[in-house]
N, C-alpha and C positions, 0 to 999 in steps of 0.2 A: 745655069750658075748655083742654083741649089744641089746638082748633084757633085760639081765640084767642093763644094762647100762640106758635104757630107761625106766625102770621101777623107777629109782632116781627121787626124787621129782623136778619138775620144768625142767626136760628133755624134750628136742622134738626133732624127727626127721628132720635133715636137708633135704631140696626139694633136687631133682637132679641138679637145677640152684646154690642152695647154694653150692652143695659139688662140683662141677666144678670150683666154686669161691677160692676154697682153692688151694693155691699155694705152700703149703709145707714151709713157713716161709720165702720165698723169696720176696722183696719188690715188688709192684705192677709197679712202675714206672721203664721204661728202657731208658738209654741214649745210643744215638748214635752219633757218630763225622764222618763227612763224609767230605772230599775236595771237594769245588763246589764255584760257585761265590757267589757274594752277594745275588746277584738278585734270584740265584737258593735256595739258602736258605731261602731267604723271602717265595717264593712260597712253600716251605716244610714246614714252620712255624716254622724254627729254628732260633737260634740266631749264629749271625755270628761272628768269632774272626778275625778281619783283621790282625794283626800280625800272625795268622796260617792259614790263609786261609781254615779253617775249620767251619763247620756249626755244633751246637750241637742242636739234635733234640731229645725230649723226649714224650714216648707215655705211656700210663696206659694199661698194658697189663690184668688187671683183671676188664675190662669191658665187 
């Protein structure tokens, strides 16, 4: 089937790196919420919410 698809006009085979970057439709940004101090949150590069005491840290998992 792959050989038939690659015969289509304009089709190109993905490199191994490109194949690994495909994530099945899930978003690339993952967000985590941790209970920590404002100083710890700043060290992690997150955004601190003083009313909840939680730190929001996001990362791009597609890099």
